[in-house]
C-alpha positions in Angstrom: -47.0 105.8 262.5 -47.7 103.8 259.9 -51.8 104.3 259.0 -53.6 100.7 257.3 -56.4 101.5 254.4 -59.9 99.4 255.6 -63.5 99.4 255.6 -66.0 101.1 257.7 -69.1 103.2 256.7 -70.0 105.7 259.8 -72.5 108.3 260.7 -74.4 109.8 263.9 -78.1 110.6 264.7 -79.1 114.1 265.9 -82.8 115.3 267.5 -84.0 118.6 268.6 -85.1 118.8 272.2 -88.7 118.9 273.5 -89.9 118.6 277.1 -92.6 116.2 277.9 -92.4 114.1 281.4 -93.5 110.8 281.5 -92.0 107.6 283.3 -90.9 104.4 282.8 -90.7 101.8 285.4 -88.1 98.5 286.2 -88.7 95.7 284.3 -86.4 92.7 284.1 -83.5 92.0 282.6 -83.5 90.3 278.3 -81.9 89.8 275.7 -81.4 93.2 273.3 -81.8 95.3 275.6 -79.7 96.9 279.0 -80.3 98.1 282.6 -79.5 101.2 283.8 -77.6 99.7 286.9 -76.5 103.1 288.5 -77.2 106.4 288.9 -75.2 109.3 290.5 -76.8 113.3 290.8 -74.0 115.2 291.7 -71.8 112.4 293.2 -74.5 111.4 295.1 -76.1 107.9 294.8 -79.7 108.0 293.6 -82.5 105.7 292.8 -84.0 108.0 289.3 -82.8 110.6 287.2 -84.6 112.9 284.4 -83.6 111.8 281.4 -84.1 113.2 277.5 -85.3 110.3 275.5 -85.7 109.3 272.1 -87.8 105.9 271.6 -86.7 103.2 268.8 -87.6 104.7 265.1 -88.3 108.4 266.4 -86.5 111.2 265.7 -88.5 113.2 268.7 -87.0 113.2 272.0 -89.2 113.2 275.4 -88.3 114.1 279.1 -88.6 110.5 280.6 -88.1 110.0 284.7 -85.5 106.5 284.5 -85.5 104.1 287.9 -82.9 102.3 288.6 -82.8 99.1 286.7 -85.0 100.4 284.3 -84.9 99.2 280.8 -83.5 99.8 277.4 -83.6 98.6 274.5 -82.0 98.8 271.1 -82.2 102.0 268.9 -83.0 104.1 271.7 -80.9 107.6 272.1 -80.2 108.6 275.8 -78.8 112.1 276.7 -78.0 112.7 280.2 -77.9 116.2 281.9 -75.0 117.3 283.3 -73.7 116.8 286.8 -75.2 113.8 286.5 -74.0 109.9 285.5 -76.0 107.0 284.3 -74.0 103.4 284.3 -76.0 101.2 282.1 -75.2 97.2 282.0 -76.0 94.7 278.7 -77.3 91.9 278.8 -73.6 90.9 278.5 -72.7 91.9 281.3 -70.1 95.2 279.5 -70.7 98.3 281.5 -71.6 101.2 279.8 -71.5 104.9 282.3 -71.0 108.6 281.0 -68.3 110.6 282.0 -67.6 114.5 281.8 -68.6 116.0 279.8 -72.6 114.5 280.1 -73.2 113.5 276.2 -75.5 111.2 274.4 -75.4 108.0 273.4 -76.6 105.4 270.5 -78.0 102.0 271.5 -77.5 99.9 268.8 -77.4 96.9 269.4 -76.8 94.4 272.1 -76.5 90.2 271.2 -74.8 87.2 272.2 -72.3 88.1 269.4 -71.1 91.1 270.3 -72.2 95.2 271.0 -72.3 98.9 268.7 -73.0 102.4 269.7 -72.8 106.1 268.8 -71.5 108.3 270.5 -73.2 111.7 269.5 -72.0 113.6 271.9 -69.9 114.1 275.5 -67.5 111.5 276.6 -68.3 107.7 277.7 -66.4 104.7 279.1 -67.0 101.7 277.8 -65.4 98.3 280.7 -65.8 95.5 278.2 -65.7 92.2 280.2 -66.8 89.4 278.2 -64.9 89.1 275.0 -67.5 89.2 272.2 -67.2 88.4 268.4 -67.2 92.7 268.3 -68.0 95.8 270.4 -68.0 98.3 268.0 -68.5 102.4 269.1 -68.9 105.0 267.1 -68.3 109.1 267.1 -69.6 110.2 263.7 -67.4 108.9 261.2 -64.7 107.5 263.8 -65.1 104.2 265.2 -63.5 102.2 267.5 -63.4 98.5 267.4 -62.1 95.7 270.2 -62.2 92.7 272.0 -62.0 92.5 275.5 -60.9 96.0 277.3 -61.2 98.8 278.5 -62.0 102.5 277.7 -63.5 106.0 277.3 -64.5 107.5 273.6 -65.7 111.1 273.5 -67.7 113.3 271.0 -66.5 117.1 271.0 -68.4 118.5 267.7 -67.2 122.5 268.9 -63.3 121.3 268.4 -64.3 118.6 265.5 -63.1 115.7 266.8 -63.0 112.4 268.7 -61.3 111.3 271.6 -60.6 108.1 272.3 -58.3 106.7 275.6 -58.0 103.0 276.4 -57.3 102.0 280.0 -56.7 98.4 279.6 -56.0 96.3 276.7 -56.0 97.8 273.0 -58.7 98.3 270.1 -58.4 99.7 267.0 -59.5 103.0 265.2 -61.0 103.7 262.0 -61.0 107.7 261.1 -61.6 109.1 257.6 -58.2 109.7 255.5 -57.8 111.7 252.0 -54.9 111.6 249.9 -53.9 113.8 247.5 -52.1 113.1 244.4 -51.1 115.8 241.5 -51.6 113.3 237.8 -51.6 114.8 234.6 -55.5 116.9 234.6 -55.1 118.7 237.8 -55.1 117.2 241.5 -57.4 113.5 242.3 -58.6 113.3 245.6 -59.8 109.1 247.0 -61.5 109.5 250.9 -60.2 106.3 252.0 -60.3 105.0 255.5 -57.0 104.6 257.7 -57.2 102.1 260.4 -54.3 101.9 263.8 -54.2 100.1 267.8 -54.4 102.3 270.3 -53.3 100.6 273.9 -53.4 100.9 276.9 -50.5 102.8 278.8 -50.6 105.1 275.2 -52.0 109.0 275.7 -55.7 109.8 275.1 -55.8 110.3 270.5 -57.5 112.8 269.1 -59.3 112.3 265.3 -60.4 114.8 263.3 -64.3 114.2 261.9 -63.4 115.3 258.5 -61.1 113.1 256.3 -59.2 116.6 255.2 -57.8 116.6 258.7 -55.7 113.7 257.9 -54.8 114.1 254.0 -51.5 112.0 252.5 -50.1 114.3 249.4 -47.9 113.0 246.7 -46.6 114.7 243.6 -47.6 111.7 241.9 -49.0 108.6 241.2 -45.6 107.1 241.2 -44.3 108.8 244.8 -48.1 106.7 246.1 -47.3 104.0 244.9 -43.7 103.8 245.9 -44.2 104.9 249.5 -47.7 102.3 249.7 -44.6 99.7 248.4 -42.5 100.2 250.6 -44.3 99.2 253.5 -45.0 95.9 251.8 -41.4 95.4 251.0 -41.8 95.5 254.6 -44.5 93.2 255.7 -42.9 90.9 253.2 -39.5 91.3 254.9 -41.5 90.3 258.9 -42.9 87.9 257.4 -46.6 89.4 258.2 -49.1 88.7 256.2 -51.8 90.7 257.4 -49.8 93.4 257.1 -48.8 92.6 253.4 -52.9 91.8 252.6 -53.1 95.7 254.4 -50.9 96.9 252.2 -51.9 95.9 248.9 -56.0 97.1 249.8 -53.4 100.2 250.2 -52.4 99.8 246.3 -55.1 98.5 245.0 -57.0 101.4 246.7 -55.1 104.2 245.6 -55.0 102.8 241.9 -58.0 102.2 241.7 -59.4 105.5 243.1 -57.2 107.8 241.5 -57.7 107.0 237.6 -55.1 103.6 237.1 -57.7 100.9 238.0 -56.1 98.5 236.1 -53.2 98.5 238.2 -55.5 98.1 240.8 -56.6 94.0 240.1 -52.7 92.7 240.4 -52.8 93.8 244.1 -56.5 93.0 245.1 -56.0 89.8 243.1 -52.3 89.1 245.0 -54.5 90.0 248.3 -57.2 87.2 247.6 -54.5 84.6 246.9 -53.4 85.5 250.1 -56.4 85.2 252.4 -58.1 81.8 250.4 -58.2 80.0 253.9 -61.4 78.3 254.9 -61.1 81.3 258.5 -60.8 84.1 255.5 -64.0 84.2 254.2 -65.1 88.3 255.6 -61.3 89.5 253.9 -62.2 86.9 250.7 -66.1 88.4 250.5 -64.3 91.8 251.1 -61.4 91.7 248.0 -64.0 90.4 245.9 -65.6 94.0 246.3 -62.9 95.1 245.5 -62.3 93.4 242.5 -65.8 94.6 241.0 -65.2 98.2 242.1 -62.0 97.8 239.9 -64.0 96.3 236.9 -66.5 98.9 237.1 -64.0 101.9 237.0 -62.8 99.9 234.0 -65.6 99.3 232.4 -66.2 96.2 232.7 -70.0 95.8 234.0 -70.0 92.5 233.1 -67.5 91.4 235.0 -68.2 93.9 238.1 -71.3 92.1 238.1 -70.3 88.9 238.5 -67.6 89.9 241.4 -69.7 91.9 243.9 -72.8 88.9 243.1 -69.8 86.4 244.4 -69.1 88.6 247.0 -72.9 89.2 248.6 -72.9 85.4 248.6 -70.1 85.2 250.7 -70.5 88.7 252.8 -73.8 86.8 254.2 -72.0 84.0 255.4 -70.0 85.4 257.7 -71.4 87.3 261.2 -70.4 90.7 260.1 -70.2 93.3 262.7 -73.1 95.1 263.6 -72.9 98.2 261.9 -71.7 96.6 259.5 -74.4 96.2 256.1 -72.0 94.7 253.5 -74.5 92.5 251.7 -76.2 95.6 251.5 -73.4 98.0 250.4 -72.1 95.2 247.7 -76.1 95.4 246.7 -75.4 98.8 246.1 -72.7 98.8 244.3 -74.3 95.8 241.9 -77.3 98.0 241.1 -74.8 100.5 240.0 -73.0 98.0 237.8 -76.3 97.0 236.0 -77.7 100.2 235.7 -74.1 101.9 234.2 -74.6 98.3 232.0 -77.8 100.5 230.2 -80.0 97.4 232.1 -82.6 99.7 234.3 -85.2 97.9 235.0 -82.9 95.1 236.8 -80.7 98.1 238.5 -84.0 99.4 240.1 -85.2 95.8 240.7 -81.9 95.5 242.6 -82.1 98.9 243.5 -85.5 98.2 245.3 -84.9 94.7 246.9 -81.9 95.0 249.0 -83.3 98.8 249.5 -85.7 96.6 250.9 -83.4 95.0 253.0 -81.8 97.8 254.3 -84.6 99.6 255.4 -85.9 96.4 257.4 -81.8 95.9 259.5 -81.4 99.9 259.8 -84.9 101.1 260.9 -83.3 105.5 260.0 -82.6 106.9 257.0 -79.8 107.9 257.6 -77.3 105.4 256.2 -75.2 106.9 253.6 -76.1 103.3 251.0 -79.6 105.2 251.0 -78.3 107.7 249.3 -77.0 105.5 246.5 -79.9 103.6 246.6 -82.5 105.8 245.5 -79.4 107.6 243.2 -79.7 104.7 241.2 -83.7 103.8 241.6 -83.6 107.2 240.2 -81.3 107.2 237.7 -82.6 103.9 236.1 -86.6 105.3 236.2 -84.6 108.6 233.9 -83.4 106.2 231.7 -86.9 104.1 231.3 -88.5 107.7 230.8 -90.5 107.7 234.5 -89.8 111.1 234.9 -91.9 111.8 238.2 -90.5 108.4 239.4 -86.7 109.5 238.8 -87.5 113.1 240.5 -89.1 111.4 243.4 -86.2 109.7 244.4 -83.2 111.9 243.5 -85.2 114.2 246.1 -85.0 111.5 248.5 -81.4 111.1 247.9 -81.0 114.3 248.1 -82.7 115.0 251.2 -80.3 112.5 252.8 -77.3 113.5 251.7 -77.7 117.1 252.8 -78.4 115.5 256.0 -75.6 113.6 256.3 -73.6 116.4 255.6 -75.1 119.1 257.5 -72.4 120.4 258.8 -71.2 121.5 255.3 -74.3 124.0 255.5 -73.1 128.0 255.4 -75.0 131.1 255.9 -76.1 131.1 252.6 -78.3 127.8 252.7 -76.2 125.4 250.6 -73.8 122.1 252.5 -70.8 122.6 250.3 -70.1 119.2 250.2 -69.3 117.0 246.6 -72.0 114.5 247.1 -74.9 117.0 247.2 -73.5 118.6 243.7 -73.7 115.1 242.2 -77.7 115.0 243.5 -78.7 118.5 242.9 -77.3 118.1 239.0 -79.3 114.4 239.1 -82.4 116.1 240.3 -82.2 118.7 237.2 -82.0 116.7 234.5 -85.5 115.3 235.8 -87.4 118.4 235.9 -85.6 119.4 232.8 -87.2 116.2 231.6 -90.5 117.3 233.3 -90.2 121.0 231.7 -89.8 122.4 234.9 -86.9 124.5 234.1 -87.2 127.0 236.8 -86.5 123.9 238.7 -83.7 122.9 236.6 -82.1 126.1 236.7 -81.6 127.2 240.2 -80.8 123.4 240.9 -77.3 122.5 238.2 -77.0 126.6 239.1 -76.4 125.7 242.8 -74.5 122.6 242.4 -71.8 124.7 240.2 -71.6 127.0 243.0 -70.7 124.4 245.2 -68.4 122.7 242.7 -67.0 126.2 242.1 -65.9 126.4 245.8 -64.9 122.9 246.2 -62.7 122.0 243.3 -60.3 125.1 242.1 -59.2 122.8 239.0 -61.3 121.6 236.3 -63.8 119.3 237.8 -66.9 116.5 236.0 -69.4 117.8 238.3 -68.9 121.9 236.9 -69.1 120.5 233.5 -72.1 118.3 234.4 -73.8 121.4 235.6 -73.1 123.2 232.3 -74.5 120.2 230.3 -77.4 120.5 232.2 -77.8 124.4 231.3 -77.8 123.5 228.0 -80.5 120.9 228.5 -82.6 123.9 230.0 -81.6 126.1 227.1 -82.8 123.2 224.7 -86.1 123.1 226.3 -86.2 126.4 226.4 -86.6 126.5 222.5 -82.8 128.8 223.0 -80.7 125.8 221.1 -78.1 128.1 219.9 -76.9 129.0 223.4 -77.1 125.2 224.7 -74.8 124.5 222.5 -72.5 127.0 223.6 -73.1 125.8 227.3 -72.1 122.4 225.7 -69.5 123.2 224.2 -68.2 124.8 227.9 -69.1 121.8 229.5 -66.9 119.8 226.9 -64.2 122.3 227.7 -64.2 121.6 230.9 -64.1 118.1 230.5 -61.1 118.1 228.3 -58.8 120.1 231.1 -60.7 117.6 233.9 -59.0 114.1 234.5 -60.3 112.0 231.5 -63.5 110.5 232.3 -64.7 108.3 229.2 -68.0 108.5 229.7 -69.2 112.1 230.2 -66.6 113.2 227.1 -68.4 110.4 224.4 -72.6 111.2 226.3 -71.0 115.4 226.2 -70.2 115.4 222.7 -74.3 113.5 222.4 -76.0 116.2 224.1 -73.8 118.9 222.0 -75.2 116.6 218.8 -78.4 117.0 219.8 -78.6 120.7 220.4 -77.1 121.4 217.5 -80.0 119.0 215.5 -82.5 121.5 217.5 -79.6 125.0 216.3 -80.7 123.0 212.8 -77.3 122.3 212.1 -76.9 119.2 211.3 -74.3 118.5 209.3 -72.5 119.7 212.4 -74.8 117.1 214.3 -73.5 114.1 212.3 -70.0 115.1 213.1 -70.7 115.6 216.9 -72.2 112.5 217.0 -69.8 110.4 215.5 -67.0 111.9 217.4 -69.7 110.6 220.7 -69.8 107.2 219.6 -65.9 106.4 219.2 -65.5 108.0 222.6 -68.5 105.4 224.0 -66.6 102.7 222.5 -63.3 102.8 224.2 -66.0 101.4 227.2 -68.8 99.8 225.5 -67.0 98.5 222.5 -70.4 96.2 221.5 -72.8 99.6 221.4 -75.5 97.6 223.6 -76.4 100.1 225.3 -79.9 102.5 225.4 -77.4 105.5 225.1 -76.0 103.8 221.3 -79.3 103.8 220.8 -79.9 107.1 221.5 -77.0 107.8 219.3 -78.2 106.1 216.5 -81.7 107.4 216.1 -80.0 110.7 216.8 -78.0 110.6 213.5 -81.2 109.1 211.4 -82.4 112.4 212.6 -79.6 114.0 211.4 -78.8 112.9 208.9 -82.1 113.0 207.3 -82.4 116.6 208.2 -79.3 117.5 205.9 -80.4 116.1 203.8 -79.3 113.9 200.3 -78.1 111.3 203.2 -81.1 108.6 203.3 -78.8 105.4 203.0 -77.2 106.9 206.4 -80.0 107.6 208.2 -82.0 104.2 206.8 -79.0 102.5 208.3 -78.5 105.1 211.6 -82.1 104.1 212.3 -81.4 100.6 211.8 -79.3 100.0 214.0 -80.5 102.1 216.6 -83.8 99.1 216.6 -81.0 96.2 216.3 -79.3 97.6 219.4 -82.8 98.5 221.3 -83.5 94.4 220.7 -80.2 93.0 222.1 -80.3 95.8 224.6 -83.8 94.7 225.8 -82.6 90.7 225.6 -80.0 91.4 228.0 -82.5 93.2 229.9 -84.9 90.1 230.3 -82.2 87.8 230.9 -81.5 90.3 234.0 -84.5 89.7 235.2 -85.0 86.2 234.9 
């Protein structure tokens, strides 16, 4: 069975139970609503039923007596008791009913364009009678998209699977996929999304909720490339343009995510050339975003910004399916690119703008894009010296990602997921800047514990934690011990897949610790190495990190003695670069 890489971001909500009685009365059906069209209790028709209802915008469920023809609105979550059945009719006339086992459903949206649901538990049957632009059903990380069919979706959290069965027509299933490639310096992994079609007559199929359960392993980049190139060749032989685009995207994703983003550019560009017709605006926007991602990973941040902006403009013109927040997600990418380019005020402004738009469209805080927005805004605040704001934003990102990854929480209280480790390290830096060293030490320790459990090989998150320990120690006046931690971090980075920015910044942190340890000559050496490495990604040096680096060089040369000329030159370079950074920031904010 061929699997095609595709885009999807999905999540599920949960709520604790409470007992509270109230009644909803029948009302007239309207757009954006569902009517209760049938109720059964132990197989017998009934005219009312006590349900557990969570109203839109709330996280607290209530016990509600619902009558036939009662109205339910978008954003409502319902839980059906065992032994009962409820059928809903949408404003479009589509039919949704609970099955066995009974469960929980989030009514996300219904409009003339389409409908969207999240199965939060149990089995639900969807009878799609009217052809719509979209009809999306999500079960945590797995989703189905269809236009006119009859199918069922079941979420079995205990087994860790989502089950789909098609009675009429066909549906497209999107599920998580993990690609693992043996690469120089260690194994690289990428979490991708696979797509396949399930048709009537096929047996019910189960899809794992975690990407690890759908693992493609390759002995090398060449093996992975060969497999997808073979599929691309088959699509070309069959003159199947859609399959060709899918395989080109797959090739690009493998290269971009797993360490060869330069090789992703031709694949994405070729796919873009195929979909340049007026009817393919959505895929043009997708591929512009992919090109932005590749340029971002290469370090071409200005190019990435250009592609993200073009992708957003095109996405805004498309009738994106409900549940896809493509404009906002590209906004998160754009903010991250501004951050990487060192334009912190611009990154914060863009992040806050699109965070507000996401909040307006999506009334919860469980969308993964929230993590990215709060992370970018927090990192921008850190770069601007607003450490309390940075800590606040990073704490919000950590809270959300812990909630999203709650199934990875273990008895020791830690949530064993790489995104949690990354968020903990970011918060640790904030707390060090605020001189809350105990909190910072704890956060970096937890991040290292998680990273050690997840990655047997050297990993950048392990290095990040040791750099964090070094900053804590330097802040406490233990510069010699800080030097040792930074050296340990650099040893890890040397053994991990090459990350130029982390290698350069690691040398910068080491130089600062050496300066604090009163070893200015060694500090100069480390800082000069940092400059050489960072220039691989930022050749013009117009970045706040280079401003900091040259200020540190000036201080190190002064402390070394008899190097007044070098100190003066470094200080002047810092001032000049800072002026260029501010000019770039001002141009961005216009």
